[in-house]
C-alpha atoms as an extended CHARMM CRD file, in Angstrom:
* protein
*
       256  EXT
         1         1  MET       CA              0.0310000000       -0.0060000000       -0.0930000000  PROA      1               0.0000000000
         2         2  ASP       CA              1.1980000000        3.4520000000       -0.6310000000  PROA      2               0.0000000000
         3         3  PRO       CA              2.6030000000        4.7620000000        2.6140000000  PROA      3               0.0000000000
         4         4  ALA       CA              0.6920000000        8.0880000000        2.1800000000  PROA      4               0.0000000000
         5         5  THR       CA             -2.6330000000        6.3830000000        1.7750000000  PROA      5               0.0000000000
         6         6  LEU       CA             -1.9950000000        4.0590000000        4.6360000000  PROA      6               0.0000000000
         7         7  ILE       CA             -0.9090000000        6.9930000000        6.9550000000  PROA      7               0.0000000000
         8         8  GLY       CA             -4.0350000000        8.7870000000        5.9570000000  PROA      8               0.0000000000
         9         9  PHE       CA             -6.3260000000        5.8750000000        6.7800000000  PROA      9               0.0000000000
        10        10  VAL       CA             -4.6230000000        5.2830000000       10.1530000000  PROA      10              0.0000000000
        11        11  VAL       CA             -4.7110000000        8.9260000000       11.2110000000  PROA      11              0.0000000000
        12        12  SER       CA             -8.3820000000        9.0950000000       10.5960000000  PROA      12              0.0000000000
        13        13  MET       CA             -9.2140000000        6.1160000000       12.5160000000  PROA      13              0.0000000000
        14        14  VAL       CA             -6.8880000000        6.9770000000       15.4560000000  PROA      14              0.0000000000
        15        15  ALA       CA             -8.5700000000       10.3690000000       15.6510000000  PROA      15              0.0000000000
        16        16  LEU       CA            -11.9390000000        8.7440000000       15.6930000000  PROA      16              0.0000000000
        17        17  LEU       CA            -10.9760000000        6.3070000000       18.3930000000  PROA      17              0.0000000000
        18        18  ILE       CA             -9.3900000000        9.1190000000       20.5210000000  PROA      18              0.0000000000
        19        19  PHE       CA            -12.5100000000       11.0910000000       20.1970000000  PROA      19              0.0000000000
        20        20  MET       CA            -14.7440000000        8.0550000000       21.3560000000  PROA      20              0.0000000000
        21        21  ILE       CA            -12.4470000000        7.4290000000       24.3470000000  PROA      21              0.0000000000
        22        22  MET       CA            -12.5970000000       11.0990000000       25.3290000000  PROA      22              0.0000000000
        23        23  GLU       CA            -16.3170000000       11.0700000000       25.1420000000  PROA      23              0.0000000000
        24        24  GLY       CA            -16.4760000000        7.9950000000       27.2230000000  PROA      24              0.0000000000
        25        25  ALA       CA            -17.7180000000        5.7470000000       24.4140000000  PROA      25              0.0000000000
        26        26  ASP       CA            -16.5370000000        2.2820000000       23.9490000000  PROA      26              0.0000000000
        27        27  PRO       CA            -14.4110000000        1.8240000000       20.7180000000  PROA      27              0.0000000000
        28        28  MET       CA            -15.3560000000       -1.8320000000       20.6190000000  PROA      28              0.0000000000
        29        29  SER       CA            -18.9340000000       -0.7340000000       19.8630000000  PROA      29              0.0000000000
        30        30  LEU       CA            -17.7800000000       -0.0340000000       16.3270000000  PROA      30              0.0000000000
        31        31  LEU       CA            -17.3670000000       -3.8360000000       15.7330000000  PROA      31              0.0000000000
        32        32  PHE       CA            -21.0090000000       -4.4670000000       15.1050000000  PROA      32              0.0000000000
        33        33  LEU       CA            -20.8820000000       -6.9260000000       12.2350000000  PROA      33              0.0000000000
        34        34  PRO       CA            -24.4290000000       -6.4240000000       10.6660000000  PROA      34              0.0000000000
        35        35  ALA       CA            -23.7580000000       -2.7160000000       10.2370000000  PROA      35              0.0000000000
        36        36  ILE       CA            -20.3530000000       -3.3590000000        8.5610000000  PROA      36              0.0000000000
        37        37  ILE       CA            -21.7480000000       -5.8520000000        6.4380000000  PROA      37              0.0000000000
        38        38  LEU       CA            -24.6910000000       -3.7410000000        5.3070000000  PROA      38              0.0000000000
        39        39  VAL       CA            -22.6840000000       -0.5160000000        4.6490000000  PROA      39              0.0000000000
        40        40  VAL       CA            -19.7070000000       -2.2660000000        2.8380000000  PROA      40              0.0000000000
        41        41  VAL       CA            -21.4670000000       -4.7280000000        0.7930000000  PROA      41              0.0000000000
        42        42  ALA       CA            -24.6520000000       -2.7400000000       -0.0550000000  PROA      42              0.0000000000
        43        43  THR       CA            -22.4310000000        0.3170000000       -1.0110000000  PROA      43              0.0000000000
        44        44  PHE       CA            -20.4040000000       -1.9160000000       -3.2070000000  PROA      44              0.0000000000
        45        45  GLY       CA            -23.5050000000       -3.3840000000       -4.8550000000  PROA      45              0.0000000000
        46        46  ALA       CA            -25.1220000000       -0.0630000000       -5.3610000000  PROA      46              0.0000000000
        47        47  ALA       CA            -21.9440000000        1.3890000000       -7.0660000000  PROA      47              0.0000000000
        48        48  MET       CA            -21.6680000000       -1.7730000000       -9.2360000000  PROA      48              0.0000000000
        49        49  SER       CA            -25.2070000000       -1.3220000000      -10.5670000000  PROA      49              0.0000000000
        50        50  SER       CA            -24.0840000000        2.1890000000      -11.8670000000  PROA      50              0.0000000000
        51        51  GLN       CA            -21.4320000000        0.6150000000      -14.1110000000  PROA      51              0.0000000000
        52        52  THR       CA            -21.2520000000       -1.6350000000      -17.1210000000  PROA      52              0.0000000000
        53        53  MET       CA            -19.9630000000       -5.2590000000      -17.1250000000  PROA      53              0.0000000000
        54        54  ASP       CA            -16.8550000000       -4.1130000000      -18.9770000000  PROA      54              0.0000000000
        55        55  ASP       CA            -16.3120000000       -1.3930000000      -16.3370000000  PROA      55              0.0000000000
        56        56  LEU       CA            -16.6400000000       -3.9660000000      -13.4700000000  PROA      56              0.0000000000
        57        57  LYS       CA            -13.8660000000       -6.1570000000      -15.0390000000  PROA      57              0.0000000000
        58        58  LYS       CA            -11.4260000000       -3.2120000000      -14.4290000000  PROA      58              0.0000000000
        59        59  MET       CA            -12.2660000000       -2.9590000000      -10.7110000000  PROA      59              0.0000000000
        60        60  PRO       CA             -9.3520000000       -4.7920000000       -9.4680000000  PROA      60              0.0000000000
        61        61  ALA       CA             -7.0660000000       -2.2140000000      -11.2550000000  PROA      61              0.0000000000
        62        62  TRP       CA             -9.1610000000        0.7450000000       -9.9920000000  PROA      62              0.0000000000
        63        63  PHE       CA             -8.6960000000       -0.4460000000       -6.2670000000  PROA      63              0.0000000000
        64        64  LYS       CA             -5.0520000000       -1.1450000000       -6.8900000000  PROA      64              0.0000000000
        65        65  MET       CA             -4.5450000000        2.4880000000       -8.3600000000  PROA      65              0.0000000000
        66        66  ALA       CA             -6.4080000000        3.8890000000       -5.3790000000  PROA      66              0.0000000000
        67        67  VAL       CA             -4.2460000000        2.2810000000       -2.7110000000  PROA      67              0.0000000000
        68        68  MET       CA             -0.9930000000        1.2230000000       -4.2030000000  PROA      68              0.0000000000
        69        69  PRO       CA              1.9870000000        3.5490000000       -4.8660000000  PROA      69              0.0000000000
        70        70  ALA       CA              1.7300000000        5.4520000000       -8.0340000000  PROA      70              0.0000000000
        71        71  LYS       CA              3.9070000000        4.1690000000      -10.8110000000  PROA      71              0.0000000000
        72        72  VAL       CA              5.4020000000        7.5760000000      -11.8640000000  PROA      72              0.0000000000
        73        73  PRO       CA              9.0820000000        7.6110000000      -12.3560000000  PROA      73              0.0000000000
        74        74  PRO       CA             11.0340000000       10.8300000000      -11.4550000000  PROA      74              0.0000000000
        75        75  ALA       CA             10.6900000000       13.3910000000      -14.1220000000  PROA      75              0.0000000000
        76        76  THR       CA             14.4160000000       14.1810000000      -14.1230000000  PROA      76              0.0000000000
        77        77  ASP       CA             15.1780000000       10.3740000000      -14.9310000000  PROA      77              0.0000000000
        78        78  GLN       CA             12.8560000000       10.6300000000      -17.9400000000  PROA      78              0.0000000000
        79        79  ILE       CA             14.4620000000       13.9150000000      -19.0800000000  PROA      79              0.0000000000
        80        80  GLN       CA             17.8270000000       12.2400000000      -18.8610000000  PROA      80              0.0000000000
        81        81  THR       CA             16.6350000000        9.3630000000      -20.9240000000  PROA      81              0.0000000000
        82        82  LEU       CA             15.1770000000       11.6710000000      -23.4760000000  PROA      82              0.0000000000
        83        83  VAL       CA             18.3740000000       13.7970000000      -23.6650000000  PROA      83              0.0000000000
        84        84  SER       CA             20.4440000000       10.8080000000      -24.2480000000  PROA      84              0.0000000000
        85        85  LEU       CA             18.2990000000        9.7770000000      -27.0720000000  PROA      85              0.0000000000
        86        86  ALA       CA             18.4930000000       13.2590000000      -28.5170000000  PROA      86              0.0000000000
        87        87  GLU       CA             22.2920000000       13.1920000000      -28.4410000000  PROA      87              0.0000000000
        88        88  LYS       CA             22.3760000000        9.8850000000      -30.3310000000  PROA      88              0.0000000000
        89        89  ALA       CA             19.7570000000       10.9840000000      -32.8920000000  PROA      89              0.0000000000
        90        90  ARG       CA             21.6000000000       14.2930000000      -33.3880000000  PROA      90              0.0000000000
        91        91  LYS       CA             24.9000000000       12.5410000000      -34.1360000000  PROA      91              0.0000000000
        92        92  GLU       CA             23.6670000000        9.4180000000      -36.0070000000  PROA      92              0.0000000000
        93        93  GLY       CA             20.1830000000       10.0710000000      -37.0690000000  PROA      93              0.0000000000
        94        94  LEU       CA             16.7570000000        8.8740000000      -35.9910000000  PROA      94              0.0000000000
        95        95  LEU       CA             17.2810000000        5.3610000000      -37.4940000000  PROA      95              0.0000000000
        96        96  ALA       CA             20.2310000000        4.9450000000      -34.9460000000  PROA      96              0.0000000000
        97        97  LEU       CA             17.7020000000        4.7580000000      -32.0810000000  PROA      97              0.0000000000
        98        98  GLU       CA             16.2040000000        1.5780000000      -33.4280000000  PROA      98              0.0000000000
        99        99  ALA       CA             18.1910000000       -0.6070000000      -31.1400000000  PROA      99              0.0000000000
       100       100  GLN       CA             17.8340000000        1.5730000000      -28.1000000000  PROA      100             0.0000000000
       101       101  VAL       CA             13.9770000000        1.7650000000      -28.4880000000  PROA      101             0.0000000000
       102       102  LYS       CA             13.8040000000       -2.0860000000      -27.9270000000  PROA      102             0.0000000000
       103       103  GLN       CA             15.2840000000       -1.7010000000      -24.5080000000  PROA      103             0.0000000000
       104       104  ILE       CA             12.8230000000        0.9590000000      -23.1860000000  PROA      104             0.0000000000
       105       105  GLU       CA             10.3750000000       -0.3840000000      -20.8290000000  PROA      105             0.0000000000
       106       106  ASP       CA              7.9050000000        2.5620000000      -21.0110000000  PROA      106             0.0000000000
       107       107  PRO       CA              5.2460000000        1.4260000000      -23.5310000000  PROA      107             0.0000000000
       108       108  PHE       CA              4.0620000000        5.0190000000      -24.2470000000  PROA      108             0.0000000000
       109       109  LEU       CA              7.7440000000        6.1760000000      -24.9020000000  PROA      109             0.0000000000
       110       110  LYS       CA              8.4100000000        3.1490000000      -27.0540000000  PROA      110             0.0000000000
       111       111  ARG       CA              5.4390000000        3.6790000000      -29.2820000000  PROA      111             0.0000000000
       112       112  GLY       CA              6.0730000000        7.3180000000      -29.6210000000  PROA      112             0.0000000000
       113       113  LEU       CA              9.9140000000        6.8850000000      -30.6930000000  PROA      113             0.0000000000
       114       114  GLN       CA              9.0120000000        4.0800000000      -32.9530000000  PROA      114             0.0000000000
       115       115  MET       CA              6.4390000000        6.2700000000      -34.6960000000  PROA      115             0.0000000000
       116       116  GLY       CA              9.0380000000        8.9240000000      -35.0470000000  PROA      116             0.0000000000
       117       117  ILE       CA             11.7190000000        6.4640000000      -36.4010000000  PROA      117             0.0000000000
       118       118  ASP       CA              9.1710000000        5.1170000000      -38.7950000000  PROA      118             0.0000000000
       119       119  GLY       CA              8.8380000000        8.7520000000      -40.2980000000  PROA      119             0.0000000000
       120       120  THR       CA              5.3530000000        9.6260000000      -38.9050000000  PROA      120             0.0000000000
       121       121  ASP       CA              4.4230000000       13.2110000000      -39.7400000000  PROA      121             0.0000000000
       122       122  PRO       CA              5.1300000000       15.3520000000      -36.5470000000  PROA      122             0.0000000000
       123       123  GLU       CA              1.7900000000       16.7010000000      -36.2300000000  PROA      123             0.0000000000
       124       124  GLU       CA              0.0070000000       13.4140000000      -36.7210000000  PROA      124             0.0000000000
       125       125  LEU       CA              2.5640000000       11.8610000000      -34.2040000000  PROA      125             0.0000000000
       126       126  ARG       CA              1.6250000000       14.5520000000      -31.6020000000  PROA      126             0.0000000000
       127       127  THR       CA             -2.0980000000       14.0760000000      -32.3130000000  PROA      127             0.0000000000
       128       128  VAL       CA             -1.8970000000       10.2490000000      -31.7550000000  PROA      128             0.0000000000
       129       129  LEU       CA             -0.0490000000       10.4640000000      -28.5600000000  PROA      129             0.0000000000
       130       130  GLU       CA             -2.1110000000       13.3000000000      -27.1830000000  PROA      130             0.0000000000
       131       131  SER       CA             -5.2640000000       11.2050000000      -28.0880000000  PROA      131             0.0000000000
       132       132  GLU       CA             -3.7600000000        8.2720000000      -26.0270000000  PROA      132             0.0000000000
       133       133  ILE       CA             -3.2060000000       10.6740000000      -22.9740000000  PROA      133             0.0000000000
       134       134  SER       CA             -6.8610000000       11.9680000000      -23.2690000000  PROA      134             0.0000000000
       135       135  ALA       CA             -8.1510000000        8.3470000000      -23.3950000000  PROA      135             0.0000000000
       136       136  LYS       CA             -6.1630000000        7.3360000000      -20.3740000000  PROA      136             0.0000000000
       137       137  LYS       CA             -7.3910000000       10.3640000000      -18.3010000000  PROA      137             0.0000000000
       138       138  ALA       CA            -11.0880000000        9.5610000000      -19.4290000000  PROA      138             0.0000000000
       139       139  GLU       CA            -10.5910000000        5.8740000000      -18.1090000000  PROA      139             0.0000000000
       140       140  ASP       CA             -9.2180000000        7.1990000000      -14.8580000000  PROA      140             0.0000000000
       141       141  LYS       CA            -12.0210000000        9.5920000000      -14.4370000000  PROA      141             0.0000000000
       142       142  VAL       CA            -14.3990000000        6.5460000000      -14.4970000000  PROA      142             0.0000000000
       143       143  ALA       CA            -12.4290000000        4.8230000000      -11.8210000000  PROA      143             0.0000000000
       144       144  ALA       CA            -12.5260000000        7.8990000000       -9.6650000000  PROA      144             0.0000000000
       145       145  LYS       CA            -16.3140000000        8.2940000000      -10.3520000000  PROA      145             0.0000000000
       146       146  PHE       CA            -16.8780000000        4.8730000000       -9.0900000000  PROA      146             0.0000000000
       147       147  MET       CA            -15.1410000000        5.4790000000       -5.9520000000  PROA      147             0.0000000000
       148       148  ASN       CA            -16.9370000000        8.8110000000       -5.3630000000  PROA      148             0.0000000000
       149       149  ALA       CA            -20.3340000000        7.0750000000       -6.1250000000  PROA      149             0.0000000000
       150       150  MET       CA            -19.5100000000        4.7460000000       -3.2020000000  PROA      150             0.0000000000
       151       151  GLY       CA            -18.7560000000        7.6640000000       -1.1100000000  PROA      151             0.0000000000
       152       152  GLY       CA            -22.1310000000        9.0980000000       -2.0830000000  PROA      152             0.0000000000
       153       153  TYR       CA            -24.1650000000        5.8740000000       -1.4010000000  PROA      153             0.0000000000
       154       154  ALA       CA            -22.3970000000        4.8090000000        1.9990000000  PROA      154             0.0000000000
       155       155  PRO       CA            -24.0300000000        7.4750000000        4.1680000000  PROA      155             0.0000000000
       156       156  THR       CA            -27.4450000000        6.9720000000        2.9350000000  PROA      156             0.0000000000
       157       157  ILE       CA            -27.1060000000        3.1120000000        3.1700000000  PROA      157             0.0000000000
       158       158  GLY       CA            -25.9560000000        3.7000000000        6.8090000000  PROA      158             0.0000000000
       159       159  ILE       CA            -29.1960000000        5.6250000000        7.4030000000  PROA      159             0.0000000000
       160       160  VAL       CA            -31.0610000000        2.5540000000        5.9860000000  PROA      160             0.0000000000
       161       161  GLY       CA            -29.3600000000        0.4390000000        8.5430000000  PROA      161             0.0000000000
       162       162  CYS       CA            -30.1670000000        2.9970000000       11.1990000000  PROA      162             0.0000000000
       163       163  ILE       CA            -34.0250000000        2.8760000000       10.1560000000  PROA      163             0.0000000000
       164       164  VAL       CA            -33.9700000000       -0.9150000000       10.2550000000  PROA      164             0.0000000000
       165       165  GLY       CA            -32.4370000000       -0.7910000000       13.6230000000  PROA      165             0.0000000000
       166       166  LEU       CA            -35.1050000000        1.6160000000       14.9620000000  PROA      166             0.0000000000
       167       167  MET       CA            -37.7190000000       -0.4420000000       13.5160000000  PROA      167             0.0000000000
       168       168  ASN       CA            -36.3990000000       -3.2820000000       15.5580000000  PROA      168             0.0000000000
       169       169  VAL       CA            -36.3380000000       -1.0860000000       18.6390000000  PROA      169             0.0000000000
       170       170  MET       CA            -39.8730000000       -0.1110000000       18.1570000000  PROA      170             0.0000000000
       171       171  GLY       CA            -40.8860000000       -3.8120000000       18.0990000000  PROA      171             0.0000000000
       172       172  ASN       CA            -39.2530000000       -4.2120000000       21.5490000000  PROA      172             0.0000000000
       173       173  LEU       CA            -40.7230000000       -1.4390000000       23.6150000000  PROA      173             0.0000000000
       174       174  SER       CA            -42.0400000000       -3.8590000000       26.1470000000  PROA      174             0.0000000000
       175       175  ASN       CA            -38.4050000000       -4.4460000000       27.0510000000  PROA      175             0.0000000000
       176       176  PRO       CA            -37.0600000000       -1.0320000000       28.2490000000  PROA      176             0.0000000000
       177       177  GLU       CA            -33.7780000000       -2.3820000000       29.5140000000  PROA      177             0.0000000000
       178       178  ALA       CA            -32.8380000000       -3.6240000000       25.9570000000  PROA      178             0.0000000000
       179       179  LEU       CA            -33.9300000000       -0.2190000000       24.3050000000  PROA      179             0.0000000000
       180       180  GLY       CA            -30.6300000000        1.7440000000       25.0330000000  PROA      180             0.0000000000
       181       181  PRO       CA            -28.2420000000       -0.9150000000       23.4710000000  PROA      181             0.0000000000
       182       182  MET       CA            -30.4480000000       -1.4330000000       20.6250000000  PROA      182             0.0000000000
       183       183  ILE       CA            -30.7830000000        2.2910000000       19.7190000000  PROA      183             0.0000000000
       184       184  ALA       CA            -26.8960000000        2.5830000000       20.1000000000  PROA      184             0.0000000000
       185       185  ALA       CA            -26.5480000000       -0.4170000000       17.6950000000  PROA      185             0.0000000000
       186       186  ALA       CA            -28.8070000000        1.2310000000       15.1230000000  PROA      186             0.0000000000
       187       187  PHE       CA            -26.7150000000        4.4040000000       15.0540000000  PROA      187             0.0000000000
       188       188  VAL       CA            -23.6540000000        2.4880000000       14.4990000000  PROA      188             0.0000000000
       189       189  ALA       CA            -24.8070000000        1.6400000000       10.9710000000  PROA      189             0.0000000000
       190       190  THR       CA            -24.8760000000        5.5600000000       10.2240000000  PROA      190             0.0000000000
       191       191  LEU       CA            -21.6590000000        6.0370000000       11.7200000000  PROA      191             0.0000000000
       192       192  TRP       CA            -20.0140000000        3.2480000000        9.4700000000  PROA      192             0.0000000000
       193       193  GLY       CA            -21.6960000000        4.8340000000        6.3200000000  PROA      193             0.0000000000
       194       194  VAL       CA            -20.2620000000        8.2770000000        7.1730000000  PROA      194             0.0000000000
       195       195  MET       CA            -17.0130000000        7.0590000000        8.1500000000  PROA      195             0.0000000000
       196       196  ALA       CA            -16.5270000000        4.7590000000        5.0760000000  PROA      196             0.0000000000
       197       197  ALA       CA            -17.5400000000        7.5890000000        2.8100000000  PROA      197             0.0000000000
       198       198  ASN       CA            -15.1850000000       10.2420000000        4.2060000000  PROA      198             0.0000000000
       199       199  PHE       CA            -12.2750000000        8.0310000000        5.5710000000  PROA      199             0.0000000000
       200       200  TRP       CA            -11.9700000000        5.6470000000        2.6180000000  PROA      200             0.0000000000
       201       201  PHE       CA            -14.1670000000        5.8940000000       -0.5550000000  PROA      201             0.0000000000
       202       202  LEU       CA            -13.8720000000        9.6670000000       -1.2680000000  PROA      202             0.0000000000
       203       203  PRO       CA            -10.1740000000        9.9500000000       -0.4890000000  PROA      203             0.0000000000
       204       204  MET       CA             -9.6220000000        6.9170000000       -2.7040000000  PROA      204             0.0000000000
       205       205  GLY       CA            -11.3530000000        8.7120000000       -5.6620000000  PROA      205             0.0000000000
       206       206  ALA       CA             -9.2650000000       11.7830000000       -5.1370000000  PROA      206             0.0000000000
       207       207  LYS       CA             -6.2460000000        9.6310000000       -5.0090000000  PROA      207             0.0000000000
       208       208  ILE       CA             -6.9840000000        8.0820000000       -8.4700000000  PROA      208             0.0000000000
       209       209  LEU       CA             -7.4670000000       11.5110000000       -9.8110000000  PROA      209             0.0000000000
       210       210  ARG       CA             -4.1670000000       12.7270000000       -8.3650000000  PROA      210             0.0000000000
       211       211  VAL       CA             -2.3500000000        9.7950000000       -9.7680000000  PROA      211             0.0000000000
       212       212  SER       CA             -3.8760000000       10.1810000000      -13.0850000000  PROA      212             0.0000000000
       213       213  GLU       CA             -2.6700000000       13.8410000000      -13.2060000000  PROA      213             0.0000000000
       214       214  LEU       CA              0.8120000000       12.7820000000      -12.4080000000  PROA      214             0.0000000000
       215       215  GLN       CA              0.9790000000       10.0280000000      -15.1090000000  PROA      215             0.0000000000
       216       216  ALA       CA             -0.7040000000       12.2500000000      -17.7330000000  PROA      216             0.0000000000
       217       217  ALA       CA              1.8200000000       15.2300000000      -16.9330000000  PROA      217             0.0000000000
       218       218  GLN       CA              4.5660000000       12.7910000000      -17.4460000000  PROA      218             0.0000000000
       219       219  MET       CA              3.2260000000       11.4390000000      -20.8000000000  PROA      219             0.0000000000
       220       220  GLU       CA              2.9000000000       15.0770000000      -21.8970000000  PROA      220             0.0000000000
       221       221  LEU       CA              6.6360000000       15.5150000000      -20.9120000000  PROA      221             0.0000000000
       222       222  LEU       CA              7.4740000000       12.4590000000      -23.0900000000  PROA      222             0.0000000000
       223       223  VAL       CA              5.4060000000       13.7950000000      -26.0190000000  PROA      223             0.0000000000
       224       224  GLU       CA              7.4770000000       17.0260000000      -26.0270000000  PROA      224             0.0000000000
       225       225  GLY       CA             10.5480000000       15.0400000000      -25.7440000000  PROA      225             0.0000000000
       226       226  ILE       CA              9.8050000000       12.8000000000      -28.6620000000  PROA      226             0.0000000000
       227       227  THR       CA              8.7000000000       15.5560000000      -30.8890000000  PROA      227             0.0000000000
       228       228  GLU       CA             12.0490000000       17.3560000000      -30.2090000000  PROA      228             0.0000000000
       229       229  ILE       CA             14.0850000000       14.3770000000      -30.8460000000  PROA      229             0.0000000000
       230       230  GLN       CA             12.1160000000       13.9190000000      -34.3410000000  PROA      230             0.0000000000
       231       231  ALA       CA             12.8830000000       17.5930000000      -35.1420000000  PROA      231             0.0000000000
       232       232  GLY       CA             16.4920000000       17.2270000000      -34.5110000000  PROA      232             0.0000000000
       233       233  THR       CA             16.6950000000       19.6700000000      -31.6690000000  PROA      233             0.0000000000
       234       234  SER       CA             20.0860000000       20.0120000000      -29.7930000000  PROA      234             0.0000000000
       235       235  PRO       CA             20.3970000000       17.8910000000      -26.5600000000  PROA      235             0.0000000000
       236       236  ARG       CA             20.9890000000       21.0440000000      -24.4380000000  PROA      236             0.0000000000
       237       237  ALA       CA             17.7430000000       22.7050000000      -25.8880000000  PROA      237             0.0000000000
       238       238  VAL       CA             15.6960000000       19.4240000000      -25.2190000000  PROA      238             0.0000000000
       239       239  ARG       CA             16.9170000000       19.5100000000      -21.5050000000  PROA      239             0.0000000000
       240       240  LEU       CA             16.0240000000       23.0360000000      -21.0710000000  PROA      240             0.0000000000
       241       241  LYS       CA             12.8000000000       22.7780000000      -22.5490000000  PROA      241             0.0000000000
       242       242  LEU       CA             11.8230000000       19.7830000000      -20.7160000000  PROA      242             0.0000000000
       243       243  SER       CA             13.1310000000       20.9920000000      -17.3720000000  PROA      243             0.0000000000
       244       244  ALA       CA             10.9400000000       23.9830000000      -17.6810000000  PROA      244             0.0000000000
       245       245  LEU       CA              7.7670000000       21.6430000000      -17.7850000000  PROA      245             0.0000000000
       246       246  ILE       CA              8.3250000000       20.0620000000      -14.1910000000  PROA      246             0.0000000000
       247       247  PRO       CA              7.3110000000       21.6470000000      -10.9880000000  PROA      247             0.0000000000
       248       248  PRO       CA             10.2890000000       23.8330000000       -9.5190000000  PROA      248             0.0000000000
       249       249  SER       CA             10.1950000000       21.9340000000       -6.3060000000  PROA      249             0.0000000000
       250       250  GLU       CA             10.8930000000       18.6760000000       -7.9730000000  PROA      250             0.0000000000
       251       251  ALA       CA             13.7420000000       20.0700000000      -10.0000000000  PROA      251             0.0000000000
       252       252  ALA       CA             15.2570000000       21.6500000000       -7.0160000000  PROA      252             0.0000000000
       253       253  ARG       CA             14.9640000000       18.4010000000       -4.9810000000  PROA      253             0.0000000000
       254       254  ASP       CA             16.5430000000       16.3730000000       -7.7100000000  PROA      254             0.0000000000
       255       255  ALA       CA             19.3660000000       18.9450000000       -8.0930000000  PROA      255             0.0000000000
       256       256  ALA       CA             20.1270000000       18.8410000000       -4.5190000000  PROA      256             0.0000000000
């Protein structure tokens, strides 16, 4: 799991537990299995019903993107790779990159360079690569929308659980001693719904969008590098132009 995501989850839960202890509540009251099952399973089912079957096949990848570390290599490493390629292309021509392209692991960079080597028109090359970036951002947006949908459904489903619990309370008015615990148990479902939405599902949706932004920015950096290499730009100019595209804080950190 991404350390930032794990830390965020833990801090949220610890804050809730500390609040409950300071208020004199029993933290163990959260472990009410019926409420957990209702909120988690029903929320998941409601969100599933808003997607297509093709979308649902991608759910493992969506959850992986939401909780695992982002696969975004340092921008300075990518710039160095592009500058090295520019040096070779400037000295020996684009065709000299054929062997090096086969060793590149990034599929996006490999496709772009191969298209350049094959003599694709520069404008067409840029259009194809930018279309691929747009398609990826659109797909990531669907993943984020799924998580946000779960964040929207969870509190309402928690209220459904509370209503069911209160119905049970009304059916047991003849037993006053049991009413207190039963009412408390009914409200646990509402707590789980609000907690799941704001501690997990909505942050996971935001995490997906952030990772998507970082990956798209790096792909755009690669597009600029590929087109400059194809144009025969000098390695020094390639480095300066690409370095201007990364955040100053990242450039300063890598320089240090």
